[in-house]
C-alpha positions in Angstrom: -36.2 -11.4 40.0 -33.4 -9.3 41.5 -30.7 -11.5 39.9 -32.4 -11.0 36.6 -32.0 -7.2 36.8 -28.4 -7.6 38.0 -27.7 -9.8 35.1 -29.3 -7.4 32.7 -27.4 -4.4 34.2 -24.1 -6.4 34.0 -24.9 -7.3 30.3 -25.6 -3.6 29.5 -22.4 -2.3 31.1 -20.3 -5.0 29.4 -21.9 -4.2 26.0 -21.3 -0.4 26.4 -17.7 -0.9 27.5 -17.0 -3.3 24.6 -18.5 -0.8 22.1 -16.4 2.0 23.5 -13.3 -0.1 23.2 -14.1 -1.1 19.6 -14.5 2.5 18.7 -11.3 3.5 20.5 -9.4 1.0 18.5 -10.2 3.0 15.3 -10.0 6.5 16.6 -6.2 6.6 16.5 -5.1 7.8 13.1 -6.8 10.5 11.0 -5.8 11.9 7.7 -7.3 15.2 6.8 -6.4 16.8 3.4 -7.9 19.5 1.2 -9.9 17.1 -0.9 -10.7 14.3 1.6 -10.5 13.0 5.2 -10.2 9.5 6.4 -10.1 7.7 9.8 -8.4 4.3 10.0 -7.3 1.7 12.7 -4.1 2.3 14.6 -2.8 -1.1 13.8 -2.7 -0.3 10.1 0.4 1.7 9.0 1.1 4.1 6.2 3.5 2.5 3.7 3.6 4.7 0.6 2.5 8.2 0.1 2.5 11.1 -2.4 2.4 13.7 0.4 -1.1 12.3 1.2 -2.7 14.8 -1.2 -3.1 12.5 -4.3 -2.4 8.9 -3.1 -1.4 6.7 -0.2 -1.5 3.1 0.8 -2.2 1.6 4.2 -1.0 -1.9 5.2 -2.4 -4.3 7.8 -0.2 -6.1 10.3 0.4 -9.8 9.7 -2.0 -11.9 11.7 0.5 -14.7 12.2 4.0 -15.7 11.2 2.5 -17.9 8.4 0.5 -14.9 7.0 1.8 -14.2 3.6 -0.8 -11.8 2.4 -0.8 -8.2 3.7 -4.3 -6.6 3.3 -4.1 -3.0 2.1 -6.2 0.1 1.6 -5.3 2.7 -0.9 -6.6 6.0 -2.1 -5.7 7.6 -5.4 -7.0 10.9 -6.7 -6.5 11.6 -10.4 -7.2 14.8 -12.3 -9.2 13.7 -15.3 -8.6 17.0 -17.1 -12.2 17.8 -17.5 -15.2 18.0 -15.2 -18.9 16.9 -15.3 -18.3 13.4 -16.5 -21.7 11.6 -16.3 -22.0 8.7 -13.9 -23.3 6.4 -16.7 -20.1 7.1 -18.8 -17.9 6.5 -15.7 -19.7 3.2 -15.1 -19.2 2.1 -18.7 -15.4 2.9 -18.5 -15.0 1.1 -15.2 -17.1 -1.9 -16.2 -15.0 -2.3 -19.4 -11.7 -2.0 -17.5 -12.6 -4.5 -14.7 -14.9 -6.9 -16.5 -12.5 -8.2 -19.0 -10.1 -10.2 -16.9 -11.8 -10.3 -13.4 -14.6 -12.1 -11.8 -17.1 -9.4 -10.7 -18.9 -10.3 -7.5 -21.1 -7.2 -7.2 -21.4 -3.8 -8.9 -23.7 -1.1 -7.6 -24.3 2.6 -7.5 -23.4 4.4 -4.2 -23.7 8.0 -2.9 -21.0 9.5 -0.6 -21.2 13.2 0.6 -23.8 13.9 -2.2 -21.4 12.5 -4.8 -22.7 9.6 -6.9 -20.2 6.8 -7.4 -19.8 3.1 -8.0 -18.9 0.2 -5.7 -17.4 -2.9 -7.3 -16.3 -6.1 -5.6 -14.3 -8.5 -7.8 -11.7 -11.2 -7.6 -8.4 -10.8 -9.5 -5.0 -12.4 -9.8 -2.1 -10.3 -8.5 1.2 -9.9 -10.2 2.7 -12.6 -7.8 0.2 -15.2 -8.9 -2.0 -15.1 -5.8 -5.7 -14.2 -5.9 -7.2 -11.2 -4.1 -10.7 -9.9 -3.5 -10.9 -6.2 -4.3 -13.5 -3.7 -3.1 -13.3 -0.4 -5.0 -15.2 2.8 -4.8 -15.1 5.3 -7.7 -16.3 8.9 -7.3 -15.9 11.9 -9.5 -16.1 15.4 -8.0 -15.3 18.2 -10.3 -12.4 16.9 -12.5 -11.1 14.6 -9.8 -11.5 10.8 -9.8 -11.4 9.3 -6.3 -10.5 5.6 -6.2 -10.7 4.0 -2.8 -9.5 0.4 -2.8 -9.6 -2.4 -0.2 -7.6 -5.5 -1.1 -7.6 -8.8 0.9 -7.0 -12.5 0.7 -10.3 -14.0 -0.6 -10.5 -16.3 2.4 -10.2 -13.4 4.8 -12.3 -10.9 2.9 -15.4 -11.2 5.2 -13.3 -11.0 8.4 -11.9 -7.6 7.2 -15.3 -6.3 6.1 -16.0 -4.5 9.5 -12.7 -2.6 9.1 -13.5 -1.7 5.5 -17.0 -0.5 6.4 -15.7 1.6 9.2 -13.1 3.3 7.0 -15.5 3.8 4.2 -18.0 5.2 6.7 -15.4 7.7 7.9 -14.2 8.7 4.4 -15.3 12.2 3.4 -14.9 13.8 0.0 -14.7 17.5 0.3 
């Protein structure tokens, strides 16, 4: 019976330590701007930026020398010129834009920081002829359209999902 408690204690300590290490891997880089904040893994790097206020793109490291697809995360904030666009109208615009040439996997309503938005997952062909799976979030706050995009190789999409979920969970619209 004693060995059972020792084994249970060892399992508990190992689980807690691994959870702490998993969280520490993400708690490295933090972007905080006037309109948003975002936490992302330290092994992703900032490639392109518009002073971080209106747009940026994060790129993953290559997983192997044969890896020819660099997963990326981008945020673009666009001033729509007017405020109070209705979520139904935004959904119609987005559905029309994405649904014409892409295979939509899922399309649902989401709420982030009391802002109603839309989450769309779809497959598309990139300019270089390769396919990608795209996860996009659209939110409108005031006259600003927030477009948070996750892009990955379709074969690796599910393996990157924990990273995408963590980043989305730590994305705040202000």
